[in-house]
FIKOLZA-1660 file (N, C-alpha, C; in steps of 0.1 Angstrom, whole numbers, plus 5000, padded with zeros to 4 digits):
% residues 235
   i   px   py   pz ch aa at
   1 7095 5209 5574  A  M  N
   1 7083 5213 5567  A  M CA
   1 7077 5225 5574  A  M  C
   2 7077 5225 5587  A  T  N
   2 7071 5236 5595  A  T CA
   2 7079 5249 5592  A  T  C
   3 7092 5249 5591  A  I  N
   3 7100 5261 5588  A  I CA
   3 7097 5266 5574  A  I  C
   4 7096 5257 5565  A  I  N
   4 7093 5261 5551  A  I CA
   4 7080 5268 5550  A  I  C
   5 7070 5262 5557  A  L  N
   5 7056 5268 5557  A  L CA
   5 7057 5282 5563  A  L  C
   6 7064 5283 5574  A  F  N
   6 7065 5296 5581  A  F CA
   6 7072 5306 5571  A  F  C
   7 7082 5303 5564  A  I  N
   7 7089 5312 5555  A  I CA
   7 7079 5316 5544  A  I  C
   8 7072 5307 5538  A  V  N
   8 7062 5310 5527  A  V CA
   8 7052 5320 5532  A  V  C
   9 7046 5317 5544  A  I  N
   9 7035 5325 5549  A  I CA
   9 7040 5339 5552  A  I  C
  10 7051 5341 5559  A  I  N
  10 7055 5354 5563  A  I CA
  10 7060 5362 5550  A  I  C
  11 7067 5356 5541  A  L  N
  11 7072 5363 5529  A  L CA
  11 7060 5367 5520  A  L  C
  12 7051 5358 5518  A  F  N
  12 7040 5362 5509  A  F CA
  12 7031 5372 5515  A  F  C
  13 7028 5371 5528  A  A  N
  13 7020 5380 5535  A  A CA
  13 7026 5394 5536  A  A  C
  14 7039 5394 5538  A  S  N
  14 7047 5407 5538  A  S CA
  14 7046 5414 5525  A  S  C
  15 7048 5407 5514  A  I  N
  15 7047 5413 5501  A  I CA
  15 7033 5418 5498  A  I  C
  16 7023 5411 5502  A  L  N
  16 7009 5415 5500  A  L CA
  16 7006 5428 5509  A  L  C
  17 7011 5428 5521  A  Q  N
  17 7008 5440 5530  A  Q CA
  17 7015 5452 5524  A  Q  C
  18 7028 5450 5520  A  T  N
  18 7036 5462 5515  A  T CA
  18 7030 5468 5502  A  T  C
  19 7025 5459 5493  A  S  N
  19 7021 5464 5480  A  S CA
  19 7006 5469 5480  A  S  C
  20 6998 5465 5490  A  T  N
  20 6984 5468 5490  A  T CA
  20 6980 5477 5502  A  T  C
  21 6987 5476 5514  A  G  N
  21 6983 5483 5526  A  G CA
  21 6975 5474 5535  A  G  C
  22 6971 5462 5530  A  F  N
  22 6964 5452 5539  A  F CA
  22 6969 5439 5535  A  F  C
  23 6965 5429 5542  A  G  N
  23 6968 5415 5537  A  G CA
  23 6976 5407 5546  A  G  C
  24 6985 5413 5555  A  F  N
  24 6994 5405 5563  A  F CA
  24 6986 5397 5573  A  F  C
  25 6977 5403 5580  A  S  N
  25 6969 5396 5590  A  S CA
  25 6959 5387 5584  A  S  C
  26 6953 5391 5572  A  I  N
  26 6944 5382 5565  A  I CA
  26 6950 5370 5560  A  I  C
  27 6962 5371 5555  A  M  N
  27 6969 5359 5550  A  M CA
  27 6977 5352 5561  A  M  C
  28 6984 5359 5569  A  A  N
  28 6993 5352 5579  A  A CA
  28 6985 5345 5590  A  A  C
  29 6976 5352 5597  A  T  N
  29 6970 5347 5609  A  T CA
  29 6963 5333 5606  A  T  C
  30 6955 5331 5596  A  P  N
  30 6949 5318 5594  A  P CA
  30 6959 5307 5593  A  P  C
  31 6969 5309 5585  A  F  N
  31 6979 5299 5582  A  F CA
  31 6989 5297 5594  A  F  C
  32 6992 5308 5601  A  L  N
  32 7000 5306 5613  A  L CA
  32 6993 5298 5624  A  L  C
  33 6980 5297 5623  A  L  N
  33 6973 5288 5632  A  L CA
  33 6975 5274 5630  A  L  C
  34 6981 5270 5618  A  L  N
  34 6985 5257 5615  A  L CA
  34 6997 5253 5623  A  L  C
  35 7005 5263 5626  A  I  N
  35 7018 5260 5633  A  I CA
  35 7018 5264 5648  A  I  C
  36 7011 5274 5651  A  F  N
  36 7011 5279 5665  A  F CA
  36 6998 5279 5672  A  F  C
  37 6998 5281 5685  A  E  N
  37 6986 5283 5692  A  E CA
  37 6980 5297 5688  A  E  C
  38 6967 5299 5690  A  P  N
  38 6961 5312 5686  A  P CA
  38 6968 5324 5692  A  P  C
  39 6971 5323 5705  A  K  N
  39 6978 5334 5711  A  K CA
  39 6991 5337 5704  A  K  C
  40 6999 5327 5701  A  E  N
  40 7012 5329 5695  A  E CA
  40 7010 5334 5681  A  E  C
  41 7001 5328 5673  A  A  N
  41 6999 5333 5659  A  A CA
  41 6995 5347 5658  A  A  C
  42 6986 5352 5667  A  I  N
  42 6981 5365 5667  A  I CA
  42 6992 5375 5671  A  I  C
  43 7000 5371 5681  A  Q  N
  43 7010 5381 5686  A  Q CA
  43 7022 5382 5676  A  Q  C
  44 7025 5371 5670  A  I  N
  44 7035 5371 5659  A  I CA
  44 7031 5380 5648  A  I  C
  45 7018 5379 5645  A  N  N
  45 7012 5388 5635  A  N CA
  45 7013 5403 5639  A  N  C
  46 7010 5406 5651  A  F  N
  46 7011 5419 5656  A  F CA
  46 7025 5425 5655  A  F  C
  47 7035 5417 5660  A  V  N
  47 7049 5422 5660  A  V CA
  47 7054 5425 5645  A  V  C
  48 7052 5415 5636  A  L  N
  48 7057 5417 5623  A  L CA
  48 7049 5428 5615  A  L  C
  49 7036 5429 5618  A  S  N
  49 7028 5439 5611  A  S CA
  49 7033 5453 5616  A  S  C
  50 7036 5454 5628  A  L  N
  50 7041 5467 5633  A  L CA
  50 7054 5471 5626  A  L  C
  51 7063 5461 5624  A  V  N
  51 7076 5464 5617  A  V CA
  51 7073 5469 5603  A  V  C
  52 7064 5462 5596  A  I  N
  52 7061 5466 5582  A  I CA
  52 7055 5480 5582  A  I  C
  53 7045 5483 5591  A  S  N
  53 7039 5496 5591  A  S CA
  53 7049 5507 5595  A  S  C
  54 7058 5505 5604  A  A  N
  54 7067 5515 5608  A  A CA
  54 7078 5517 5597  A  A  C
  55 7081 5507 5590  A  A  N
  55 7091 5508 5579  A  A CA
  55 7086 5516 5567  A  A  C
  56 7073 5515 5565  A  L  N
  56 7067 5522 5553  A  L CA
  56 7061 5535 5555  A  L  C
  57 7057 5538 5567  A  I  N
  57 7048 5550 5570  A  I CA
  57 7056 5563 5567  A  I  C
  58 7069 5564 5569  A  R  N
  58 7076 5577 5566  A  R CA
  58 7075 5581 5552  A  R  C
  59 7076 5571 5543  A  K  N
  59 7076 5574 5528  A  K CA
  59 7062 5577 5523  A  K  C
  60 7052 5573 5530  A  I  N
  60 7038 5575 5524  A  I CA
  60 7029 5583 5533  A  I  C
  61 7035 5589 5543  A  R  N
  61 7026 5596 5553  A  R CA
  61 7019 5608 5546  A  R  C
  62 7024 5613 5535  A  A  N
  62 7017 5624 5529  A  A CA
  62 7003 5620 5523  A  A  C
  63 7001 5607 5521  A  D  N
  63 6989 5602 5515  A  D CA
  63 6978 5598 5526  A  D  C
  64 6982 5600 5539  A  V  N
  64 6973 5596 5550  A  V CA
  64 6962 5606 5551  A  V  C
  65 6950 5602 5552  A  D  N
  65 6938 5610 5555  A  D CA
  65 6937 5611 5570  A  D  C
  66 6942 5623 5575  A  M  N
  66 6943 5624 5590  A  M CA
  66 6930 5625 5597  A  M  C
  67 6920 5630 5590  A  G  N
  67 6906 5631 5596  A  G CA
  67 6901 5617 5599  A  G  C
  68 6901 5609 5588  A  I  N
  68 6896 5595 5589  A  I CA
  68 6904 5587 5599  A  I  C
  69 6917 5589 5599  A  L  N
  69 6926 5582 5608  A  L CA
  69 6923 5585 5622  A  L  C
  70 6921 5597 5626  A  K  N
  70 6918 5601 5640  A  K CA
  70 6904 5595 5644  A  K  C
  71 6894 5595 5635  A  R  N
  71 6881 5589 5639  A  R CA
  71 6882 5574 5640  A  R  C
  72 6890 5567 5632  A  F  N
  72 6893 5553 5633  A  F CA
  72 6899 5550 5647  A  F  C
  73 6909 5558 5651  A  M  N
  73 6916 5556 5663  A  M CA
  73 6907 5557 5675  A  M  C
  74 6899 5568 5675  A  I  N
  74 6890 5570 5686  A  I CA
  74 6879 5559 5687  A  I  C
  75 6874 5556 5675  A  G  N
  75 6863 5546 5674  A  G CA
  75 6868 5532 5678  A  G  C
  76 6881 5529 5676  A  S  N
  76 6886 5515 5679  A  S CA
  76 6887 5512 5694  A  S  C
  77 6888 5523 5702  A  L  N
  77 6890 5520 5717  A  L CA
  77 6879 5512 5724  A  L  C
  78 6866 5515 5721  A  P  N
  78 6856 5507 5728  A  P CA
  78 6856 5492 5723  A  P  C
  79 6861 5490 5711  A  G  N
  79 6861 5476 5705  A  G CA
  79 6872 5467 5711  A  G  C
  80 6883 5473 5716  A  L  N
  80 6894 5465 5721  A  L CA
  80 6890 5456 5732  A  L  C
  81 6884 5461 5743  A  P  N
  81 6881 5452 5754  A  P CA
  81 6870 5441 5750  A  P  C
  82 6861 5444 5741  A  I  N
  82 6852 5434 5737  A  I CA
  82 6859 5423 5729  A  I  C
  83 6869 5427 5721  A  G  N
  83 6876 5417 5713  A  G CA
  83 6884 5408 5722  A  G  C
  84 6891 5413 5732  A  I  N
  84 6899 5404 5741  A  I CA
  84 6891 5395 5749  A  I  C
  85 6878 5399 5752  A  L  N
  85 6869 5389 5759  A  L CA
  85 6865 5378 5750  A  L  C
  86 6863 5381 5737  A  I  N
  86 6860 5371 5727  A  I CA
  86 6871 5361 5726  A  I  C
  87 6883 5366 5725  A  F  N
  87 6895 5358 5724  A  F CA
  87 6897 5349 5736  A  F  C
  88 6896 5354 5748  A  L  N
  88 6899 5347 5760  A  L CA
  88 6889 5335 5762  A  L  C
  89 6876 5337 5757  A  F  N
  89 6866 5327 5761  A  F CA
  89 6862 5318 5749  A  F  C
  90 6867 5321 5737  A  A  N
  90 6864 5313 5725  A  A CA
  90 6873 5301 5724  A  A  C
  91 6868 5290 5720  A  E  N
  91 6876 5278 5717  A  E CA
  91 6883 5280 5704  A  E  C
  92 6895 5273 5702  A  T  N
  92 6903 5274 5690  A  T CA
  92 6895 5272 5678  A  T  C
  93 6887 5261 5678  A  R  N
  93 6880 5257 5666  A  R CA
  93 6870 5269 5662  A  R  C
  94 6863 5274 5672  A  N  N
  94 6853 5284 5670  A  N CA
  94 6860 5297 5666  A  N  C
  95 6872 5299 5670  A  L  N
  95 6880 5311 5666  A  L CA
  95 6883 5310 5651  A  L  C
  96 6887 5298 5647  A  K  N
  96 6891 5296 5633  A  K CA
  96 6878 5298 5624  A  K  C
  97 6867 5293 5628  A  V  N
  97 6855 5294 5621  A  V CA
  97 6851 5309 5620  A  V  C
  98 6852 5316 5632  A  G  N
  98 6849 5330 5632  A  G CA
  98 6857 5338 5622  A  G  C
  99 6870 5335 5621  A  I  N
  99 6879 5342 5612  A  I CA
  99 6874 5339 5597  A  I  C
 100 6871 5326 5595  A  G  N
 100 6866 5322 5582  A  G CA
 100 6853 5330 5578  A  G  C
 101 6844 5331 5587  A  V  N
 101 6832 5338 5584  A  V CA
 101 6834 5353 5581  A  V  C
 102 6843 5359 5589  A  V  N
 102 6847 5373 5586  A  V CA
 102 6852 5375 5572  A  V  C
 103 6862 5366 5568  A  I  N
 103 6868 5367 5555  A  I CA
 103 6859 5365 5544  A  I  C
 104 6850 5354 5545  A  L  N
 104 6841 5351 5534  A  L CA
 104 6830 5362 5533  A  L  C
 105 6825 5367 5544  A  A  N
 105 6816 5378 5543  A  A CA
 105 6822 5390 5537  A  A  C
 106 6834 5393 5540  A  L  N
 106 6841 5405 5534  A  L CA
 106 6842 5403 5519  A  L  C
 107 6846 5391 5515  A  T  N
 107 6848 5388 5501  A  T CA
 107 6835 5389 5493  A  T  C
 108 6825 5384 5498  A  F  N
 108 6812 5384 5490  A  F CA
 108 6807 5399 5489  A  F  C
 109 6809 5407 5500  A  L  N
 109 6804 5420 5500  A  L CA
 109 6813 5428 5490  A  L  C
 110 6826 5425 5489  A  L  N
 110 6834 5432 5479  A  L CA
 110 6830 5429 5465  A  L  C
 111 6827 5416 5463  A  M  N
 111 6823 5411 5449  A  M CA
 111 6810 5417 5445  A  M  C
 112 6802 5421 5454  A  L  N
 112 6789 5428 5451  A  L CA
 112 6791 5442 5446  A  L  C
 113 6804 5447 5448  A  N  N
 113 6808 5460 5443  A  N CA
 113 6798 5471 5448  A  N  C
 114 6795 5471 5461  A  F  N
 114 6786 5481 5466  A  F CA
 114 6793 5494 5468  A  F  C
 115 6785 5505 5469  A  H  N
 115 6790 5518 5471  A  H CA
 115 6784 5525 5483  A  H  C
 116 6791 5533 5490  A  L  N
 116 6786 5541 5500  A  L CA
 116 6795 5554 5502  A  L  C
 117 6790 5563 5510  A  K  N
 117 6797 5576 5512  A  K CA
 117 6803 5575 5526  A  K  C
 118 6815 5582 5527  A  T  N
 118 6821 5583 5540  A  T CA
 118 6813 5593 5549  A  T  C
 119 6811 5590 5561  A  T  N
 119 6806 5599 5571  A  T CA
 119 6814 5597 5584  A  T  C
 120 6813 5607 5593  A  K  N
 120 6820 5606 5605  A  K CA
 120 6815 5595 5614  A  K  C
 121 6802 5593 5614  A  R  N
 121 6796 5582 5622  A  R CA
 121 6801 5568 5617  A  R  C
 122 6802 5567 5603  A  R  N
 122 6807 5554 5598  A  R CA
 122 6821 5552 5601  A  R  C
 123 6829 5563 5600  A  D  N
 123 6843 5562 5604  A  D CA
 123 6845 5556 5618  A  D  C
 124 6838 5562 5628  A  F  N
 124 6839 5557 5641  A  F CA
 124 6834 5542 5642  A  F  C
 125 6824 5539 5635  A  F  N
 125 6819 5525 5636  A  F CA
 125 6829 5515 5630  A  F  C
 126 6834 5519 5619  A  V  N
 126 6845 5510 5612  A  V CA
 126 6857 5508 5621  A  V  C
 127 6861 5519 5628  A  G  N
 127 6872 5519 5637  A  G CA
 127 6869 5510 5649  A  G  C
 128 6857 5510 5654  A  G  N
 128 6853 5502 5665  A  G CA
 128 6853 5487 5661  A  G  C
 129 6847 5484 5650  A  L  N
 129 6847 5470 5645  A  L CA
 129 6861 5465 5643  A  L  C
 130 6870 5474 5637  A  S  N
 130 6884 5470 5635  A  S CA
 130 6891 5467 5648  A  S  C
 131 6888 5475 5658  A  G  N
 131 6894 5473 5671  A  G CA
 131 6890 5460 5677  A  G  C
 132 6877 5457 5676  A  L  N
 132 6872 5444 5682  A  L CA
 132 6879 5432 5675  A  L  C
 133 6880 5433 5661  A  L  N
 133 6886 5422 5654  A  L CA
 133 6901 5421 5656  A  L  C
 134 6907 5431 5660  A  T  N
 134 6922 5431 5662  A  T CA
 134 6925 5423 5675  A  T  C
 135 6919 5426 5686  A  T  N
 135 6922 5419 5698  A  T CA
 135 6914 5406 5699  A  T  C
 136 6904 5404 5691  A  G  N
 136 6896 5392 5691  A  G CA
 136 6902 5381 5682  A  G  C
 137 6906 5385 5670  A  I  N
 137 6911 5374 5661  A  I CA
 137 6924 5379 5654  A  I  C
 138 6929 5391 5657  A  G  N
 138 6942 5395 5652  A  G CA
 138 6941 5401 5638  A  G  C
 139 6929 5405 5633  A  M  N
 139 6927 5409 5620  A  M CA
 139 6919 5422 5619  A  M  C
 140 6926 5434 5619  A  P  N
 140 6919 5447 5618  A  P CA
 140 6915 5450 5604  A  P  C
 141 6921 5444 5594  A  G  N
 141 6920 5448 5580  A  G CA
 141 6906 5447 5573  A  G  C
 142 6898 5436 5575  A  P  N
 142 6886 5434 5568  A  P CA
 142 6876 5446 5568  A  P  C
 143 6873 5452 5580  A  P  N
 143 6864 5464 5579  A  P CA
 143 6870 5476 5571  A  P  C
 144 6883 5478 5573  A  L  N
 144 6889 5489 5566  A  L CA
 144 6889 5487 5551  A  L  C
 145 6892 5475 5546  A  L  N
 145 6892 5472 5532  A  L CA
 145 6879 5473 5526  A  L  C
 146 6869 5468 5533  A  L  N
 146 6855 5468 5528  A  L CA
 146 6850 5483 5527  A  L  C
 147 6853 5491 5537  A  Y  N
 147 6849 5505 5538  A  Y CA
 147 6856 5513 5527  A  Y  C
 148 6869 5512 5526  A  F  N
 148 6876 5519 5516  A  F CA
 148 6872 5515 5502  A  F  C
 149 6870 5502 5500  A  S  N
 149 6866 5498 5486  A  S CA
 149 6852 5503 5483  A  S  C
 150 6843 5503 5492  A  G  N
 150 6829 5508 5490  A  G CA
 150 6829 5523 5487  A  G  C
 151 6838 5530 5493  A  T  N
 151 6839 5545 5491  A  T CA
 151 6848 5549 5479  A  T  C
 152 6854 5539 5473  A  G  N
 152 6862 5542 5461  A  G CA
 152 6875 5550 5464  A  G  C
 153 6880 5547 5476  A  T  N
 153 6893 5554 5480  A  T CA
 153 6904 5550 5471  A  T  C
 154 6912 5559 5466  A  P  N
 154 6924 5556 5458  A  P CA
 154 6934 5547 5466  A  P  C
 155 6940 5538 5458  A  K  N
 155 6948 5528 5465  A  K CA
 155 6960 5534 5473  A  K  C
 156 6966 5545 5469  A  A  N
 156 6976 5552 5476  A  A CA
 156 6971 5557 5490  A  A  C
 157 6960 5563 5490  A  Q  N
 157 6954 5568 5503  A  Q CA
 157 6949 5556 5512  A  Q  C
 158 6944 5546 5505  A  L  N
 158 6940 5534 5512  A  L CA
 158 6952 5528 5520  A  L  C
 159 6963 5526 5512  A  R  N
 159 6975 5520 5518  A  R CA
 159 6980 5528 5529  A  R  C
 160 6982 5541 5527  A  A  N
 160 6988 5550 5537  A  A CA
 160 6980 5551 5550  A  A  C
 161 6967 5553 5549  A  T  N
 161 6958 5555 5560  A  T CA
 161 6957 5542 5568  A  T  C
 162 6956 5531 5561  A  T  N
 162 6955 5518 5567  A  T CA
 162 6968 5515 5575  A  T  C
 163 6979 5517 5569  A  L  N
 163 6992 5515 5576  A  L CA
 163 6994 5523 5588  A  L  C
 164 6990 5536 5587  A  A  N
 164 6990 5545 5599  A  A CA
 164 6981 5540 5610  A  A  C
 165 6970 5536 5607  A  F  N
 165 6960 5530 5617  A  F CA
 165 6966 5518 5623  A  F  C
 166 6972 5509 5615  A  Y  N
 166 6979 5497 5620  A  Y CA
 166 6989 5500 5631  A  Y  C
 167 6997 5510 5629  A  L  N
 167 7007 5514 5639  A  L CA
 167 7001 5516 5652  A  L  C
 168 6989 5523 5652  A  F  N
 168 6982 5525 5665  A  F CA
 168 6975 5513 5670  A  F  C
 169 6968 5506 5662  A  I  N
 169 6959 5495 5667  A  I CA
 169 6967 5483 5671  A  I  C
 170 6978 5480 5663  A  Y  N
 170 6986 5468 5667  A  Y CA
 170 6994 5471 5679  A  Y  C
 171 6999 5483 5681  A  S  N
 171 7007 5486 5693  A  S CA
 171 6998 5484 5706  A  S  C
 172 6986 5490 5706  A  I  N
 172 6977 5488 5717  A  I CA
 172 6973 5474 5719  A  I  C
 173 6969 5467 5708  A  S  N
 173 6964 5453 5709  A  S CA
 173 6975 5444 5714  A  S  C
 174 6987 5446 5710  A  L  N
 174 6998 5437 5715  A  L CA
 174 6999 5438 5730  A  L  C
 175 6999 5451 5735  A  V  N
 175 6999 5453 5750  A  V CA
 175 6988 5446 5756  A  V  C
 176 6976 5448 5751  A  V  N
 176 6964 5441 5757  A  V CA
 176 6965 5426 5757  A  V  C
 177 6969 5421 5745  A  Q  N
 177 6971 5406 5744  A  Q CA
 177 6981 5401 5755  A  Q  C
 178 6992 5407 5756  A  V  N
 178 7003 5403 5765  A  V CA
 178 6998 5404 5780  A  V  C
 179 6991 5414 5783  A  L  N
 179 6986 5416 5797  A  L CA
 179 6975 5406 5800  A  L  C
 180 6966 5404 5791  A  F  N
 180 6954 5395 5795  A  F CA
 180 6956 5381 5790  A  F  C
 181 6963 5378 5780  A  A  N
 181 6965 5364 5775  A  A CA
 181 6979 5359 5778  A  A  C
 182 6988 5367 5781  A  G  N
 182 7002 5363 5784  A  G CA
 182 7009 5361 5771  A  G  C
 183 7022 5358 5772  A  S  N
 183 7031 5356 5760  A  S CA
 183 7041 5346 5764  A  S  C
 184 7050 5342 5754  A  N  N
 184 7060 5332 5757  A  N CA
 184 7072 5334 5747  A  N  C
 185 7082 5326 5749  A  K  N
 185 7094 5327 5741  A  K CA
 185 7091 5324 5726  A  K  C
 186 7082 5315 5723  A  T  N
 186 7079 5312 5709  A  T CA
 186 7075 5324 5701  A  T  C
 187 7067 5332 5707  A  V  N
 187 7063 5345 5700  A  V CA
 187 7075 5353 5696  A  V  C
 188 7084 5356 5705  A  W  N
 188 7095 5365 5702  A  W CA
 188 7106 5359 5694  A  W  C
 189 7108 5346 5696  A  I  N
 189 7118 5339 5688  A  I CA
 189 7113 5338 5673  A  I  C
 190 7101 5334 5671  A  S  N
 190 7095 5333 5658  A  S CA
 190 7094 5347 5651  A  S  C
 191 7091 5357 5659  A  S  N
 191 7090 5371 5653  A  S CA
 191 7104 5375 5648  A  S  C
 192 7114 5372 5656  A  G  N
 192 7128 5375 5652  A  G CA
 192 7132 5368 5640  A  G  C
 193 7128 5355 5638  A  M  N
 193 7131 5347 5626  A  M CA
 193 7123 5353 5614  A  M  C
 194 7112 5359 5617  A  G  N
 194 7104 5365 5606  A  G CA
 194 7109 5378 5601  A  G  C
 195 7117 5385 5608  A  L  N
 195 7121 5398 5604  A  L CA
 195 7129 5399 5591  A  L  C
 196 7139 5390 5588  A  P  N
 196 7145 5390 5575  A  P CA
 196 7135 5388 5564  A  P  C
 197 7125 5379 5566  A  L  N
 197 7115 5377 5556  A  L CA
 197 7107 5389 5553  A  L  C
 198 7104 5397 5564  A  V  N
 198 7097 5409 5562  A  V CA
 198 7105 5419 5554  A  V  C
 199 7118 5420 5556  A  V  N
 199 7126 5429 5549  A  V CA
 199 7126 5425 5534  A  V  C
 200 7126 5413 5531  A  L  N
 200 7125 5408 5517  A  L CA
 200 7111 5412 5511  A  L  C
 201 7101 5410 5519  A  G  N
 201 7087 5414 5515  A  G CA
 201 7086 5429 5513  A  G  C
 202 7092 5437 5521  A  L  N
 202 7092 5451 5519  A  L CA
 202 7098 5455 5506  A  L  C
 203 7109 5449 5502  A  Y  N
 203 7116 5452 5490  A  Y CA
 203 7107 5448 5477  A  Y  C
 204 7102 5436 5477  A  F  N
 204 7095 5431 5466  A  F CA
 204 7081 5438 5465  A  F  C
 205 7075 5440 5477  A  G  N
 205 7062 5446 5477  A  G CA
 205 7062 5460 5472  A  G  C
 206 7072 5468 5475  A  Q  N
 206 7073 5482 5471  A  Q CA
 206 7075 5482 5456  A  Q  C
 207 7082 5473 5450  A  R  N
 207 7084 5472 5435  A  R CA
 207 7071 5469 5429  A  R  C
 208 7063 5460 5435  A  L  N
 208 7051 5455 5430  A  L CA
 208 7040 5465 5430  A  L  C
 209 7040 5474 5440  A  F  N
 209 7030 5484 5442  A  F CA
 209 7028 5493 5430  A  F  C
 210 7038 5497 5423  A  H  N
 210 7038 5506 5412  A  H CA
 210 7034 5499 5399  A  H  C
 211 7034 5486 5399  A  R  N
 211 7031 5478 5387  A  R CA
 211 7018 5471 5387  A  R  C
 212 7010 5472 5398  A  I  N
 212 6998 5465 5400  A  I CA
 212 6987 5471 5391  A  I  C
 213 6981 5462 5383  A  N  N
 213 6969 5466 5375  A  N CA
 213 6957 5464 5384  A  N  C
 214 6949 5475 5385  A  Q  N
 214 6938 5475 5395  A  Q CA
 214 6928 5464 5393  A  Q  C
 215 6925 5461 5381  A  K  N
 215 6915 5450 5378  A  K CA
 215 6920 5437 5382  A  K  C
 216 6933 5433 5378  A  Y  N
 216 6938 5420 5381  A  Y CA
 216 6941 5419 5396  A  Y  C
 217 6945 5431 5402  A  F  N
 217 6947 5431 5417  A  F CA
 217 6935 5427 5424  A  F  C
 218 6923 5433 5420  A  R  N
 218 6910 5430 5427  A  R CA
 218 6907 5415 5425  A  R  C
 219 6909 5409 5413  A  I  N
 219 6906 5395 5411  A  I CA
 219 6915 5387 5420  A  I  C
 220 6927 5390 5420  A  F  N
 220 6937 5383 5428  A  F CA
 220 6933 5383 5443  A  F  C
 221 6929 5395 5448  A  T  N
 221 6925 5397 5462  A  T CA
 221 6913 5388 5465  A  T  C
 222 6903 5387 5456  A  Y  N
 222 6891 5379 5458  A  Y CA
 222 6895 5364 5460  A  Y  C
 223 6904 5360 5451  A  L  N
 223 6908 5346 5451  A  L CA
 223 6915 5342 5464  A  L  C
 224 6924 5351 5469  A  I  N
 224 6931 5349 5481  A  I CA
 224 6921 5348 5493  A  I  C
 225 6912 5357 5493  A  L  N
 225 6903 5358 5504  A  L CA
 225 6893 5346 5505  A  L  C
 226 6888 5342 5493  A  L  N
 226 6880 5330 5492  A  L CA
 226 6887 5317 5496  A  L  C
 227 6899 5316 5491  A  F  N
 227 6907 5304 5495  A  F CA
 227 6909 5303 5510  A  F  C
 228 6913 5315 5516  A  T  N
 228 6916 5315 5530  A  T CA
 228 6904 5312 5538  A  T  C
 229 6892 5318 5535  A  G  N
 229 6880 5316 5542  A  G CA
 229 6875 5302 5542  A  G  C
 230 6875 5296 5530  A  V  N
 230 6870 5282 5528  A  V CA
 230 6880 5273 5536  A  V  C
 231 6893 5276 5535  A  Y  N
 231 6903 5267 5541  A  Y CA
 231 6901 5266 5556  A  Y  C
 232 6897 5277 5562  A  L  N
 232 6895 5277 5577  A  L CA
 232 6884 5268 5581  A  L  C
 233 6874 5267 5573  A  F  N
 233 6862 5258 5576  A  F CA
 233 6866 5243 5575  A  F  C
 234 6876 5240 5568  A  T  N
 234 6880 5226 5566  A  T CA
 234 6890 5221 5577  A  T  C
 235 6894 5230 5586  A  Q  N
 235 6904 5226 5596  A  Q CA
 235 6897 5221 5608  A  Q  C
% end
């Protein structure tokens, strides 16, 4: 049963990440916590997300907004040490609740359909918050998704810029996690087992990307986020 659950989680999250530019950490991390310890779940997420980002970025790099990307990267650096401190001292139950709060808050803000303009200051702030959430709970995506949705960023640019940022933030965060929280064989064996599932997710996600209806995609996203957030509170 554990293996089947692992397969479903990684395959579905890979498809979502590939087709939308976000979603692997939002979908995978909460459910991987059912199978693994927080450290293991987060590091498996890091490794597999890096593979997805590296595999996709060459094809879509022309859509990356380099200005925003650089500001995200610089802004994320102060958030990384704060996040690892939260991770090291938070109890597992509190960590799950924290992830649930972040996801539900994100979902409700998205449903309000708010609008804002991009500014350099906001880019740095969003990058910092994303860095904090990456080392803290393994989820850099919520601030980026919320920001890009509020600014009406086209989905191709959203996906490309997000994936490019993931390459940077996941690489650094994985090193920080291993140095300060340690690692073990479970992380690397499970990551290896997940690689074929990621390859399948890449294939199906790429095909799905060009067929997604924006309206139905948004509704589907809300349902996934709501379910995941509420689910974490019941554990």
